[in-house]
C-alpha positions in Angstrom: 196.0 126.4 -16.8 194.0 125.8 -13.7 194.3 122.5 -11.8 191.3 120.9 -10.3 192.0 118.5 -7.5 188.8 116.7 -7.0 190.4 113.3 -7.3 190.2 110.4 -4.9 193.2 108.1 -4.5 192.6 104.7 -2.9 195.6 102.4 -2.3 195.4 98.7 -1.7 198.7 97.0 -1.4 200.7 97.7 -4.5 197.8 99.0 -6.6 196.4 102.5 -6.5 193.0 103.5 -7.8 192.5 107.1 -8.8 189.1 108.6 -9.6 188.0 112.1 -10.6 189.4 114.6 -13.2 192.9 114.1 -14.3 195.5 116.7 -15.2 199.2 116.4 -15.6 199.8 117.5 -12.1 197.5 114.8 -10.5 198.2 111.8 -12.6 198.8 108.7 -10.6 202.4 107.6 -10.2 203.6 104.2 -11.4 206.3 102.4 -9.5 209.2 100.7 -11.2 208.1 97.4 -9.7 204.7 97.7 -11.5 206.5 98.1 -14.9 209.1 95.4 -14.3 206.8 92.4 -14.0 205.4 92.5 -17.6 208.9 93.1 -19.0 210.2 90.2 -17.1 207.3 88.0 -18.3 208.2 89.1 -21.9 211.8 88.2 -21.3 210.8 84.8 -19.8 208.8 84.0 -23.0 211.8 84.8 -25.2 214.1 82.7 -23.0 211.7 79.8 -23.2 211.5 80.1 -27.0 215.3 80.1 -27.2 215.6 77.1 -24.9 213.1 75.1 -27.0 214.9 76.2 -30.2 218.2 74.8 -28.7 216.5 71.4 -28.3 215.4 71.3 -32.0 218.6 69.9 -33.5 218.5 66.9 -31.2 214.9 66.3 -31.8 215.4 66.7 -35.6 218.2 64.1 -35.4 216.0 61.6 -33.6 213.2 62.3 -36.0 215.5 61.9 -38.9 216.5 58.5 -37.6 212.9 57.4 -37.2 212.2 58.6 -40.8 215.1 56.6 -42.1 214.0 53.5 -40.3 210.5 53.9 -41.7 211.9 54.5 -45.2 213.6 51.0 -44.9 210.0 49.6 -44.5 208.7 51.4 -47.6 209.6 48.7 -50.2 207.7 46.0 -48.1 204.8 48.4 -47.6 204.7 49.1 -51.3 204.5 45.4 -52.1 201.5 45.0 -49.8 199.7 48.1 -51.2 197.7 46.3 -53.9 196.3 43.9 -51.3 195.6 46.7 -48.9 193.8 48.6 -51.7 191.7 45.5 -52.5 190.8 45.1 -48.8 190.1 48.8 -48.6 187.8 48.7 -51.6 185.9 45.8 -50.1 185.6 47.6 -46.8 184.4 50.8 -48.5 181.8 48.8 -50.5 180.7 47.1 -47.2 180.4 50.4 -45.4 178.4 52.0 -48.3 176.0 49.1 -48.4 175.6 49.3 -44.6 175.0 53.0 -44.8 172.5 52.5 -47.6 170.7 49.8 -45.5 170.6 52.1 -42.4 169.2 55.0 -44.5 166.5 52.7 -45.9 165.7 51.4 -42.4 165.5 55.0 -41.1 163.3 56.1 -43.9 160.9 53.2 -43.3 160.9 53.9 -39.6 160.1 57.6 -40.2 157.3 56.6 -42.7 155.7 54.3 -40.1 156.0 57.0 -37.4 154.4 59.6 -39.7 151.6 57.2 -40.7 150.8 56.6 -37.0 150.7 60.3 -36.3 148.3 60.9 -39.2 146.1 58.1 -38.1 146.0 59.5 -34.5 145.1 63.0 -35.9 142.4 61.5 -38.1 140.9 59.7 -35.1 140.6 62.8 -32.9 137.1 64.0 -32.4 138.0 67.5 -33.4 139.4 66.2 -36.7 136.3 64.0 -37.4 134.1 67.0 -36.6 136.0 69.2 -39.0 135.8 66.7 -41.8 132.0 66.3 -41.2 131.6 70.1 -41.3 133.6 70.2 -44.5 131.4 67.6 -46.1 128.3 69.4 -45.0 129.7 72.7 -46.4 130.4 71.0 -49.8 126.8 69.6 -49.9 125.5 73.1 -49.2 127.7 74.6 -51.8 126.5 72.1 -54.4 122.9 72.8 -53.5 123.5 76.5 -53.8 125.1 76.0 -57.2 122.2 73.9 -58.4 119.7 76.5 -57.1 121.7 79.2 -58.9 121.7 77.3 -62.2 117.9 76.7 -61.9 117.3 80.4 -61.2 119.5 81.4 -64.1 117.5 79.1 -66.4 114.2 80.4 -65.0 115.5 84.0 -65.6 116.5 83.1 -69.1 113.1 81.7 -69.8 111.4 84.8 -68.3 113.5 87.0 -70.5 112.7 84.9 -73.6 109.0 85.0 -72.8 109.1 88.7 -72.2 110.9 89.2 -75.5 108.3 87.2 -77.4 105.5 89.3 -75.9 107.2 92.6 -76.8 107.8 91.3 -80.2 
């Protein structure tokens, strides 16, 4: 196996950058310090997780006491539930009515805005000219249709007359 050594090694502080072709003989070396840091970070994460897990029993005890205190309030809260439900029902009805009113107002506002836009478009000279051209085209088409009907009738009469002459 031949070894090519057209590699460039550039060192900056603790890091080394190697460029070129790599073989087993010219691979960059990694120092133990470069490997230690990620391992220490991993160990630090594990230690933090264990420390937080150690605090869990105390937190659970405190939370349990809070839950027991709140459980003592449950009978009173249950007694007030029907009134709360009635209030909530009224509030929901009010909010639905308000939302319906807002939707109606928005719909009306959008309709007014659209009507204004259409009116503006209709009043533009280009639109008025297009409408006039369209009306003129309709008149010409009607006149062409009338002329075509008349020529067809004249053609029918000519055919009938020719048929009478032939016999």
